[in-house]
N, C-alpha and C positions, 0 to 999 in steps of 0.2 A: 327413369324413376316414375314419371307420371303416365307412361304408356300403358301400364296395367289397368288404367281407368277407362281405356277405350276398347270396346268390344266390337270389332268390325266383322261383317259377314265374310264368308270365304270368297276370295276373288275381288274384294273391294279395294279401292285405292288406298295407299298408305296415308297416315294422318298428316294434315298440313299444319301450318303454324297456328291457325285459329284453334284447331282441336287440341293441339298440345298446350296452348295457353290456358284453355278452359280446363283441361285435365289437370294441369299443374295447380290451378286455382282450387279445384276440388280436393286435391291432395293436401293443400295448405289448410283448407277449411275442415279437414277431418278432425283436427284437434278440438275445435270449438263445437262441431256438430258430429257427435260419434255415430249417429244413425246413417251417416254418409259412407261409412267404411265399406259395406257390402255392395254399394250401388256403383254403376258404371254408365258410360254414355256410348251411343253408337257413332255419332258424328256431331259436328257443330258447323254452322254456316253463319257468315255475316250477311245481313240483308240491308240494302239501302232503303231507309224509311222516307227520305225526302228532306229537303232543306239542309243537306250535308250531314244529317244524322244517320246513325247505323244502329242496328240491333243484332243481338246474337241469338240464333235459334239453336237450342241444344236438343238433339234427338236422343231419346233414351229407348232401350229395349222395352217392349210392351209388358213383359212380366215384372219389370222393375218400376213401372209407372206408379203403382200404389205407394211404393217406398218413397218415391220423389214427392208424391202428393202430400205425404205426412209432414215433410220438412220444406215444402216448396216456398212458402212465404218467407221464412227465415233465410233459406238458401238464395232466393232471388234478391233479397235485400243485400246480402253479403256480396254476391257476385256483381251487383250493380255498383257497389262501392269500389270493388276491385277494377272493374271496367267502367270507369267513371262516366264516360260520355255515351254509353250504350245501354239500351234496355235489354233484359234477358227474358227469354220465353222458352218454356219446355214443351216439347211435342213428342209423342210416341212414334217410333219408327214402324210404320205399318206397311203392309204389302197389298197391292191391288192386283187381283187376278183377272185375266181377260175373260170376256163372255165366252162360254163354251160354244163352239161352232162345229162345223164339219171337220176342220183340220185339227183343232186343239180340244178334242173332247176327252177330258180326263177320266180317271177311274172313279172318282167320287164327285158328287155335286159340289158346286162352288158355295162355300159358306157365305152367309149374308154379311159377315164382318169383313170379307175381302172384296166386296163390291165397291165401285167408285163412289157411290152415294154414301155408303156407310163410312168409308174412310174419310171423306170430306167432312161429314158431320162430326166424326170423332176428332179430327184436327181442330175443328171449331171449338169443341168442348175443351180440348187440351189447351188451346190458346188462352181462353178466358178464365181458366181455373185460377183461383178458388171461388170466383163468383159463378153464378148460374145464368143460363140463357132462359129468359122467361117468355120470349116471343120471337117469331121470325116472320118476315113479310118479304115476298119476292115482287119487286116492281119491274115491270116490263114496259119500256118506253116505246114510242111509235117507231123509232128507228131500229128496233129489234134488240137493243142492248138491255141486259138484265142487271139489276142491282139488288142484292140481298140485304135487307135491313135486319139487324140483330138487336133485340132489346135485352139489356142486361139488368140484373137485379140492382135496384137503386140503393140498397143498403151499402153497397161497395163503391158507390160513386166517388167518394173522396179519395179512396186508395187507388183507383184505376183510371181516373179521368185523364191523367197525363199519358196513358199508354194506348189510348184508342186508335191513334194514327198508326202506331206500331202494329197493333193487331191487324188493321186493314192491310197494311203493306206486306206483312208476313203471309197473311192468308192469300193475297193476290199472287205473291211469288211462288207459294207452294202449290196452289190449285188453279191459278189463272182466272179466278172469279172475283168480280167486284163485290165488295161488302162494306157496309157502313155500320158501325157500332154506336148505339145510343143508350142513354138511360131515359126511360119513359117519364113523362111529367106526372101522369097518374098511374096507379098500379092496377088498373082494371083490364083484364084480358079475358 
């Protein structure tokens, strides 16, 4: 019944129980949120946030991302009620193409949207939606480790304060980069 809500790429692994549970929840929510009917998901993962907490990362096809953005606040609230002890985050399913070289030189140039940097920046924007990123700082320590500091719009501080650890853990799991999310004390950038 809920399997029509999952759009997998050709050759991808079949849906697991997390994906089926999320798909069933989306089917159940179609009655209250009619805009959800044409939308589908690519996959869903559970990510360990820390202190025994987990979050669900829902990957959606890039063309459907705008549709999810229109209803994301309402949908996130409803899904977090259904999956009571987990935070829910939506991220677009993007592809990273390798750097063209001697062996893998394609017929066309690689688009900027398929580079590693562009995909990681887009994942960052997807994670914190509906708030906006107002500043980024890269801190490189003496031992060589890098930490990215992300400053979010302080008008959304009350609604997103509890999810900052989730954002950091999910971004670390997806990209391997350390990141810290903050709300700036003053709004001068």
